[in-house]
Steps between C-alpha positions, in 0.01 A plus 500: 500500500534866553837492321332356192250769503765767523691338201184511298446857581847595395470311172164662415627859597818447301311363209263800497805734511659307206175544292504866571874542426460305168198703393703826602801394285282378210291825487787712606320669800776532764267641770352152524816400662369663811185274513714203433734582772231510749413151436855396480574652844175399668641161617787668662288769669246246625774253616377222277847413392625357828865605425583553871499127554704421200759787585527391865576141396854616448566316179767686306410383155136596559607840616709556193183426293291731711751784452524446124105494482483822692787666303335408162153616613645843598696517171183416305292769682785757436476416132119534520525837653733596209238372259238713663717798476598449133236274349783316326378163346843337559474585871164341525633179363800509716271549816280207396802266455665592823170492698436155340833365604458642853170321538638162369799547739273580795280198420802271505628657807169453676475142387846413622461685825170327588637164402804554726296662782230238513695204378254404219 
C-alpha cells in the first residue's frame, strides 16, 4: 500500500512540475524553471521513487533504461540552464521536449521495474 502512495506522490509532483514548465515555456519566463525543478526533483530527494529496489534487482535491460532516463534528464536540465542564461525560445522548447521524453521513459522504466520486481 505504501508503494502505491509513493507512486501517486511521484505522479502528482511530476505533474505539478510539468504544469509549471509548460507555463514557463508558454510565457517565456525561464526563471520558473527553478520552481518546476523543485517539484520534479522532490520525489528523488524524499525517496518516493524507490529506485534502489529496481536497481538492486540486477536486470540489465532495466538498468539501461534507468541510465537513459537519468542521461536525458541531465541533458534536459542542461538545456534548461542554457535557456535561463539566454532566454532563447528555441531552447525552452527543446528543454520541454527533452524533459517530457525523460518523464515518459522514467514512467516506462518504473512500470517495467515494478512488474519484474513484484511479479505482477
